C-alpha positions as CSV (number, residue, x, y, z in Angstrom):
1,M,12.2,-13.3,5.0
2,R,11.1,-10.0,6.6
3,P,10.9,-6.8,4.6
4,V,14.0,-5.3,6.2
5,E,16.0,-8.3,5.0
6,F,14.5,-8.0,1.5
7,C,15.4,-4.3,1.3
8,A,18.9,-4.9,2.5
9,L,19.4,-7.6,-0.2
10,F,18.5,-5.1,-3.0
11,E,20.5,-2.3,-1.4
12,R,23.6,-4.6,-1.7
13,G,22.7,-5.7,-5.2
14,K,22.2,-9.3,-4.2
15,A,18.7,-9.9,-5.6
16,G,17.6,-13.4,-6.3
17,S,15.5,-14.8,-9.2
18,A,11.9,-14.7,-7.8
19,Y,10.1,-13.2,-4.8
20,F,6.6,-13.5,-3.4
21,L,5.7,-10.5,-1.2
22,R,2.8,-11.8,0.9
23,G,1.0,-9.8,3.6
24,P,-1.4,-7.0,4.4
25,D,0.9,-4.1,5.3
26,R,0.6,-1.7,2.4
27,F,3.3,0.7,3.7
28,L,5.9,-2.1,3.8
29,H,4.8,-3.3,0.3
30,G,5.6,0.2,-0.8
31,E,8.9,0.2,1.0
32,C,9.8,-3.1,-0.7
33,R,8.9,-1.8,-4.1
34,T,10.9,1.4,-3.5
35,A,13.9,-0.8,-2.6
36,V,13.7,-2.6,-5.9
37,V,13.4,0.6,-7.9
38,S,16.2,2.3,-5.9
39,C,18.7,-0.4,-6.6
40,L,18.7,0.7,-10.3
41,P,20.6,3.7,-11.5
42,A,18.1,6.6,-12.3
43,G,19.0,6.5,-16.0
44,V,17.9,2.9,-16.6
45,R,14.9,2.6,-14.3
46,E,12.5,3.2,-17.2
47,W,14.0,0.3,-19.1
48,C,14.7,-2.2,-16.4
49,F,11.7,-1.9,-14.0
50,V,8.4,-3.1,-15.5
51,E,5.2,-3.2,-13.5
52,F,2.2,-5.3,-14.6
53,E,-1.3,-5.7,-13.5
54,F,-2.0,-9.4,-13.5
55,K,-4.3,-10.4,-16.3
56,P,-5.1,-14.1,-16.9
57,D,-5.4,-13.7,-20.7
58,Q,-1.9,-12.3,-21.1
59,F,0.2,-13.4,-18.1
60,R,2.1,-16.0,-20.1
61,R,3.1,-13.3,-22.7
62,D,4.1,-10.9,-20.0
63,L,6.2,-13.5,-18.2
64,E,8.1,-14.2,-21.4
65,N,9.6,-10.7,-21.2
66,A,11.8,-11.9,-18.3
67,Y,13.8,-14.0,-20.8
68,Q,14.7,-11.0,-22.9
69,M,18.2,-9.5,-22.3
70,P,17.7,-5.9,-21.1
71,M,18.9,-3.1,-23.5
72,L,20.4,-1.2,-20.5
73,G,21.4,-1.9,-17.0
74,G,22.3,-5.6,-17.2
75,H,19.3,-6.8,-15.2
76,S,15.5,-6.4,-15.3
77,Y,12.9,-6.4,-12.6
78,L,9.3,-7.5,-13.4
79,Y,6.7,-6.7,-10.7
80,W,3.1,-8.1,-10.7
81,A,0.3,-7.0,-8.5
82,D,-3.4,-7.9,-8.6
83,P,-6.4,-6.3,-6.8
84,E,-7.8,-9.8,-6.3
85,D,-4.5,-11.4,-5.1
86,F,-4.2,-13.7,-8.1
87,G,-7.5,-15.4,-7.1
88,H,-8.6,-15.5,-10.8
89,A,-5.5,-17.2,-12.1
90,A,-6.3,-19.8,-14.7
91,D,-4.7,-23.2,-15.3
92,D,-2.6,-21.8,-18.1
93,D,-1.2,-19.1,-15.7
94,F,-0.3,-21.8,-13.2
95,E,1.5,-23.8,-15.8
96,A,3.4,-20.7,-17.1
97,L,4.5,-19.8,-13.6
98,A,5.5,-23.3,-12.7
99,G,7.5,-23.6,-15.8
100,Y,9.3,-20.3,-15.3
101,L,10.2,-21.0,-11.7
102,K,11.8,-24.3,-12.7
103,K,13.9,-22.5,-15.2
104,P,14.1,-18.8,-14.3
105,S,15.8,-16.2,-16.5
106,A,19.4,-15.2,-15.7
107,F,18.6,-11.7,-16.9
108,S,15.6,-10.9,-14.6
109,T,14.1,-10.9,-11.2
110,V,10.4,-11.5,-11.0
111,L,8.3,-10.3,-8.1
112,F,4.6,-10.9,-7.1
113,A,2.8,-8.9,-4.5
114,A,-0.4,-10.1,-2.7
115,Y,-2.1,-8.8,0.4
116,Q,-4.4,-11.6,1.6
117,P,-3.9,-14.4,-0.9
118,D,-6.0,-17.6,-0.7
119,R,-3.3,-20.2,0.1
120,R,-5.4,-23.0,-1.1
121,R,-5.1,-21.9,-4.8
122,R,-2.5,-23.7,-6.9
123,F,-1.0,-20.4,-8.3
124,I,-0.3,-19.2,-4.7
125,Q,1.1,-22.5,-3.6
126,C,3.4,-22.5,-6.6
127,L,4.7,-19.0,-5.6
128,E,5.2,-20.2,-2.0
129,K,7.2,-23.2,-3.1
130,G,9.2,-21.8,-6.0
131,A,9.9,-18.2,-5.0
132,E,11.5,-16.6,-1.9
133,V,8.6,-15.6,0.4
134,V,8.7,-12.1,2.0
135,E,6.3,-11.9,4.9
136,V,4.9,-8.3,4.6
137,Q,3.3,-8.2,8.0
138,P,3.0,-5.1,10.3
139,P,6.1,-4.9,12.5
140,S,6.0,-5.8,16.2
141,R,6.4,-3.1,18.8
142,P,10.1,-3.9,19.3
143,E,10.7,-3.8,15.5
144,A,8.8,-0.5,15.2
145,T,10.7,0.9,18.2
146,A,14.0,0.2,16.4
147,W,12.5,1.7,13.2
148,V,11.6,4.9,15.1
149,R,15.1,5.4,16.5
150,N,16.6,4.8,13.1
151,Y,14.2,7.2,11.4
152,L,14.9,9.9,13.9
153,R,18.7,9.2,13.8
154,K,18.7,10.0,10.1
155,A,17.1,13.4,11.0
156,E,19.8,13.9,13.6
157,V,17.2,13.7,16.4
158,E,17.6,11.5,19.5
159,I,14.9,9.6,21.4
160,S,15.2,7.3,24.4
161,D,14.2,3.6,23.9
162,E,11.4,4.1,26.5
163,H,9.9,7.1,24.6
164,A,10.3,5.3,21.2
165,Q,8.3,2.3,22.6
166,L,5.6,4.7,23.9
167,L,5.4,6.3,20.4
168,A,5.2,2.9,18.7
169,A,2.4,1.8,21.0
170,K,0.2,4.7,19.9
171,F,0.0,3.1,16.5
172,E,-0.3,-0.5,17.5
173,G,-3.5,-2.2,16.2
174,S,-6.1,-3.4,18.7
175,D,-8.0,-5.9,16.6
176,E,-8.8,-9.5,17.5
177,S,-5.2,-10.7,16.9
178,S,-3.9,-8.4,19.6
179,R,-6.6,-9.5,22.1
180,S,-5.6,-13.1,21.4
181,G,-2.0,-12.2,22.4
182,K,-0.5,-12.4,18.9
183,G,-0.3,-8.6,18.5
184,A,-1.7,-6.7,15.5
185,G,1.5,-4.9,14.7
186,V,2.3,-1.2,14.3
187,N,1.0,1.0,11.4
188,L,4.3,2.4,10.2
189,L,2.7,4.7,7.6
190,W,0.6,6.5,10.2
191,L,3.6,6.5,12.6
192,R,5.9,8.1,10.0
193,T,3.3,10.7,9.1
194,E,3.0,11.8,12.7
195,L,6.8,11.8,13.1
196,E,7.1,14.1,10.1
197,K,4.6,16.5,11.7
198,L,6.4,16.3,15.0
199,L,9.7,17.2,13.5
200,V,8.1,20.2,11.8
201,A,6.4,21.3,15.0
202,R,9.7,20.9,17.0
203,S,12.0,22.3,14.3
204,G,15.5,22.6,15.6
205,A,15.0,20.2,18.5
206,R,17.7,17.5,18.8
207,R,15.8,15.3,21.2
208,I,12.2,14.1,21.5
209,E,11.0,14.3,25.1
210,E,7.9,12.8,26.7
211,G,6.0,16.0,26.5
212,D,6.5,16.1,22.7
213,L,4.5,12.8,22.4
214,E,1.4,14.7,23.5
215,L,1.5,16.5,20.1
216,I,0.5,13.1,18.5
217,V,-3.2,13.2,17.6
218,A,-3.5,9.9,15.7
219,V,-6.9,8.9,17.1
220,R,-8.6,12.2,16.3
221,E,-7.2,12.1,12.7
222,E,-8.2,8.5,12.3
223,H,-11.8,9.5,13.1
224,E,-11.7,12.4,10.5
225,I,-10.4,10.1,7.8
226,G,-12.9,7.5,8.9
227,K,-15.8,9.9,8.3
228,M,-14.6,10.5,4.8
229,L,-14.3,6.8,4.2
230,A,-17.9,6.2,5.5
231,A,-19.2,8.8,3.0
232,V,-17.3,7.1,0.2
233,A,-18.6,3.7,1.2
234,E,-22.2,5.1,1.1
235,R,-21.5,6.8,-2.2
236,E,-22.2,10.3,-0.9
237,L,-19.9,12.3,-3.1
238,S,-20.6,15.8,-1.9
239,K,-20.1,14.8,1.7
240,A,-16.9,12.9,0.9
241,L,-15.5,15.8,-1.1
242,A,-16.2,18.2,1.8
243,L,-14.5,16.0,4.3
244,L,-11.5,15.5,1.9
245,Q,-11.1,19.2,1.6
246,G,-11.0,19.5,5.4
247,L,-8.3,16.8,5.6
248,V,-6.2,18.4,2.9
249,A,-6.6,21.9,4.5
250,G,-5.4,20.2,7.8
251,K,-2.2,19.2,6.0
252,Q,-3.1,15.5,6.0
253,P,-0.5,13.7,3.7
254,E,-2.0,12.5,0.4
255,T,-0.2,9.2,0.8
256,L,-2.0,8.5,4.1
257,I,-5.4,9.4,2.6
258,L,-4.7,7.1,-0.4
259,W,-3.6,4.3,1.9
260,C,-6.8,4.5,3.8
261,I,-9.0,4.6,0.7
262,G,-7.2,1.6,-0.8
263,D,-7.4,-0.3,2.5
264,L,-11.2,0.2,2.6
265,F,-11.8,-1.2,-0.8
266,R,-9.4,-4.1,-0.4
267,Q,-11.3,-5.1,2.8
268,A,-14.6,-4.6,1.1
269,L,-13.5,-6.8,-1.8
270,K,-12.6,-9.5,0.8
271,T,-16.0,-9.1,2.5
272,S,-17.9,-9.5,-0.8
273,S,-16.0,-12.7,-1.5
274,S,-17.4,-14.3,1.7
275,P,-20.8,-12.7,2.4
276,G,-21.2,-14.6,5.7
277,Q,-17.8,-13.6,7.0
278,Q,-16.4,-10.2,8.0
279,Y,-12.9,-9.0,7.6
280,R,-11.1,-6.7,9.9
281,G,-9.1,-3.8,8.5
282,G,-5.4,-3.8,9.3
283,W,-5.8,-1.0,11.7
284,G,-9.5,-1.3,12.8
285,R,-10.6,-0.9,16.3
286,A,-13.7,-3.0,17.1
287,S,-15.4,-0.3,19.1
288,N,-14.6,2.5,16.6
289,P,-17.4,3.2,14.1
290,Y,-14.9,4.9,11.8
291,S,-12.6,1.9,11.5
292,T,-12.1,0.1,8.2
293,Y,-13.6,-3.0,9.7
294,E,-16.9,-1.3,10.5
295,I,-17.1,0.6,7.1
296,A,-16.0,-2.2,4.7
297,P,-19.3,-4.1,4.8
298,C,-21.2,-1.0,3.8
299,A,-18.9,-0.5,0.8
300,A,-19.4,-4.2,-0.1
301,R,-23.1,-3.6,-0.2
302,C,-23.0,-0.3,-2.2
303,Y,-20.4,-1.3,-4.8
304,S,-20.3,-4.3,-7.2
305,R,-17.2,-6.6,-7.1
306,D,-16.0,-5.0,-10.4
307,E,-16.4,-1.6,-8.9
308,L,-14.5,-2.6,-5.8
309,A,-11.6,-4.0,-7.9
310,N,-11.6,-0.9,-10.2
311,A,-11.4,1.4,-7.1
312,I,-8.2,-0.4,-6.1
313,R,-6.8,0.1,-9.5
314,L,-7.7,3.8,-9.4
315,V,-6.0,4.3,-6.0
316,H,-2.9,2.6,-7.4
317,G,-2.9,5.0,-10.4
318,A,-3.4,8.0,-8.1
319,D,-0.5,6.8,-5.9
320,L,1.8,6.6,-9.0
321,A,0.7,10.1,-10.1
322,I,1.5,11.6,-6.7
323,K,4.9,9.9,-6.6
324,S,5.5,11.4,-10.1
325,S,5.3,14.9,-8.6
326,W,1.7,15.6,-9.6
327,K,1.3,19.4,-9.3
328,D,-2.1,19.5,-7.7
329,S,-2.7,16.6,-5.4
330,R,-5.9,18.0,-4.1
331,L,-7.4,17.9,-7.6
332,L,-6.1,14.4,-8.1
333,L,-7.7,13.2,-4.8
334,E,-11.0,14.9,-5.7
335,T,-11.0,13.3,-9.1
336,L,-10.2,9.9,-7.5
337,L,-13.3,10.2,-5.3
338,W,-15.4,11.3,-8.2
339,Q,-14.2,8.3,-10.3
340,I,-14.9,5.8,-7.4
341,V,-18.2,7.1,-6.2
342,T,-19.8,7.7,-9.6
343,G,-18.4,4.6,-11.2
344,A,-17.4,6.8,-14.2
345,A,-15.9,5.0,-17.2
346,A,-12.1,5.1,-17.3
347,E,-12.0,7.0,-20.6
348,G,-14.4,9.7,-19.4
349,S,-12.5,10.0,-16.1
350,A,-9.2,10.4,-17.8
351,A,-10.5,13.1,-20.1
352,W,-12.1,15.0,-17.2
353,L,-8.8,14.9,-15.3
354,E,-6.8,16.1,-18.3
355,A,-9.2,19.0,-18.8
356,A,-9.3,19.9,-15.2
357,S,-5.5,19.7,-14.7
358,A,-5.0,22.1,-17.6
359,G,-6.3,24.9,-15.4
360,A,-4.8,23.6,-12.1
361,P,-2.6,25.9,-10.1
362,G,1.0,25.5,-11.0
363,S,0.3,23.2,-14.0
């Protein structure tokens, strides 16, 4: 099943009992999660959507919540994610999952999200056999072309199929998979960000022409974000903060910055798992020194595995805060970099953020 089919099911209220969202595209993972939340009435989301971080010592207890009849809404959705893609699941976790999938609850839908899971592990194999698998892979150029036209149609802006293809091609990866002829897919998050900017720059226009495509400056912005990622990887806090301030001043969306930071540490975690093997970032360009692929090994050397996993958790928390209408996203991003680079304890970081936000503009 592809993400578009998954989202359509939830929009129609036809969700099944169990899903395994498997694949590296963080933007589409977010779209799938949004589809799950959006299928619930606003008044019951707090009660009927529960998000867990996978923990081997409490997974069985968390999973038992699926058998409880929801107080409101009629149906519950339980969503598990894990920075290490369930790689540390124990035998008891496998048995709990296998038992549940054989007899799922009629009251709940369970969902598991992984980016690059090790398919040799029993826990992953159990999910692949017992749950509906959603392949969260970057879309092909034709799929992205259709997405562009649909996105612009909602904004009441037209674009020819030829120009939509040209636009999608600007955000197509050029890693080893594309050179082998398989295609790396299109980075929809970056594409959407640039479309939003283009619509602002061409406010009032009802059609995107070829000349408008020249306003797209993805490569330059990729380099600017890459410079910040390199500073974070090398634990150079003052340099990273200065580059972040430049990105924010340039109206770079917080969600894109967070996506790139999270992608860096996810790839670094994979690199640290196999010291003799390198992993390419989802949107890396082999000749680009600012690509995730080039920077991830540096982060793997400069951070411990626990620090890499914690960085992913911090990014996830920052993402939720921004989606919750955080009043000063610049402060939140600066705090995130401070937490990651210094390795500050979670308690101290939270206290620092609370104190700083008390004096933030608009707070």
